[in-house]
C-alpha positions in Angstrom: -3.8 2.9 21.6 -3.7 6.6 20.9 -3.6 7.3 17.1 -3.5 11.1 17.4 0.1 11.4 16.4 0.3 8.4 14.1 0.4 8.1 10.4 -1.3 4.7 10.6 -3.3 3.2 13.4 -4.8 -0.3 13.4 -7.0 -1.2 16.3 -8.5 -4.6 17.2 -8.5 -5.7 13.5 -10.1 -9.0 12.8 -10.5 -11.0 9.6 -11.7 -14.5 8.9 -12.2 -16.4 5.6 -14.6 -19.2 4.8 -18.2 -19.8 4.2 -21.1 -20.1 6.7 -20.2 -21.9 10.0 -16.7 -22.9 8.7 -14.7 -19.7 9.3 -10.9 -19.6 9.6 -9.6 -16.7 11.6 -6.6 -15.1 10.1 -6.4 -11.8 12.1 -7.6 -11.5 15.6 -7.4 -8.2 17.6 -4.4 -6.8 15.7 -3.1 -3.5 16.9 -0.4 -1.5 15.1 0.7 2.1 15.2 3.1 3.7 12.7 4.4 7.2 13.2 5.5 9.8 10.7 8.7 8.8 8.9 8.7 5.2 10.3 9.4 2.2 8.1 7.7 -1.1 8.9 8.5 -4.6 7.7 6.0 -7.3 8.3 7.7 -10.6 8.8 6.5 -14.1 9.7 5.9 -17.6 8.5 3.6 -18.3 5.5 0.0 -18.1 6.6 0.6 -15.8 9.5 -1.7 -13.1 8.0 0.9 -10.6 6.7 -0.8 -10.1 3.3 -4.3 -10.2 4.9 -3.2 -7.3 7.2 -1.9 -5.3 4.3 -5.0 -6.0 2.2 -7.2 -4.9 5.1 -5.2 -1.7 5.6 -5.3 -0.8 1.9 -9.0 -1.7 1.5 -8.4 -4.6 -0.9 -10.1 -6.7 1.8 -12.6 -5.6 4.3 -12.0 -6.5 8.0 -14.6 -8.2 10.0 -13.8 -6.2 13.1 -11.7 -3.2 14.2 -10.6 0.0 12.5 -7.9 1.4 10.4 -7.0 5.1 10.6 -4.7 6.7 8.0 -3.5 10.2 8.4 -6.2 10.9 11.0 -9.1 9.6 8.8 -10.8 6.3 9.4 -10.9 4.1 6.3 -14.4 3.8 4.9 -14.8 0.3 3.6 -18.3 0.9 2.3 -17.5 3.1 -0.7 -15.2 1.5 -3.3 -14.4 4.9 -4.9 -13.0 6.1 -1.5 -10.8 3.0 -1.3 -9.5 3.6 -4.8 -8.7 7.2 -3.9 -6.9 5.9 -0.7 -4.7 3.5 -2.7 -4.1 6.0 -5.5 -3.2 9.1 -3.5 -2.4 8.3 0.1 -1.0 4.8 0.5 1.9 3.0 -0.9 3.1 -0.5 -0.1 5.9 -2.7 -1.6 4.8 -6.3 -1.8 7.1 -9.3 -2.0 6.4 -9.5 -5.8 6.5 -6.0 -7.2 4.2 -6.5 -10.2 6.5 -4.5 -12.5 5.7 -4.3 -16.2 8.7 -6.2 -17.6 8.8 -4.3 -20.9 9.0 -0.9 -19.1 12.0 0.8 -17.8 12.3 1.7 -14.1 11.4 5.2 -14.8 8.3 4.1 -16.8 7.2 1.8 -14.0 7.5 4.6 -11.5 5.6 7.0 -13.8 2.8 4.6 -14.7 0.8 5.3 -11.5 1.2 9.0 -12.2 -0.4 8.5 -15.6 -3.2 6.4 -14.2 -3.9 8.8 -11.4 -4.1 11.7 -13.8 -2.6 15.1 -13.3 -4.6 18.2 -12.6 -2.0 20.2 -14.7 -2.5 17.8 -17.6 -0.1 15.2 -19.0 3.5 16.5 -19.4 6.0 13.8 -20.3 9.0 16.0 -19.2 7.5 16.8 -15.7 6.6 13.1 -15.2 10.0 12.0 -16.3 11.7 14.4 -13.8 9.3 13.4 -11.0 10.0 9.7 -11.7 13.8 10.3 -11.6 13.5 12.2 -8.3 11.5 9.4 -6.8 14.0 6.7 -7.9 16.9 8.7 -6.5 15.1 9.3 -3.1 14.6 5.5 -2.9 18.4 5.2 -3.3 18.1 3.3 -6.6 20.1 3.8 -9.8 18.1 4.4 -12.9 19.0 1.5 -15.2 16.8 0.9 -18.2 16.0 -2.7 -17.2 17.1 -3.8 -13.7 18.1 -7.3 -13.0 15.6 -9.6 -11.2 17.4 -9.0 -7.9 17.2 -5.2 -8.2 13.4 -5.3 -8.9 
């Protein structure tokens, strides 16, 4: 698999869970290539390894074998600070349960990661408010204060 023109390349990824001799393989030799601008949906039955794959790609879990390359750089699973930077600045995933803060508005939920990540220009509520609104519009969502469960 040639990952030169890919946004994400996963090669021969393997992951097992368990202790000692009792290992349960979840991923075995998974290959995936995602190009710029592509959207990917992982679908399959419960227990197929969808969440495990996403966790390995994002560095939440460390694969037992294989490699993950994002934007031309191989993910370094050895340094937790690098994995935090990856998740904070370079990678975004939408999970089945969005983990929204129920007491926040849509705009505030979108802006929360901006606040956590910090801003080299310093905190500016107006700028973060506008950026959150642009992001919501780009995603094709309205900007209600508190969306229904189905809209979340």
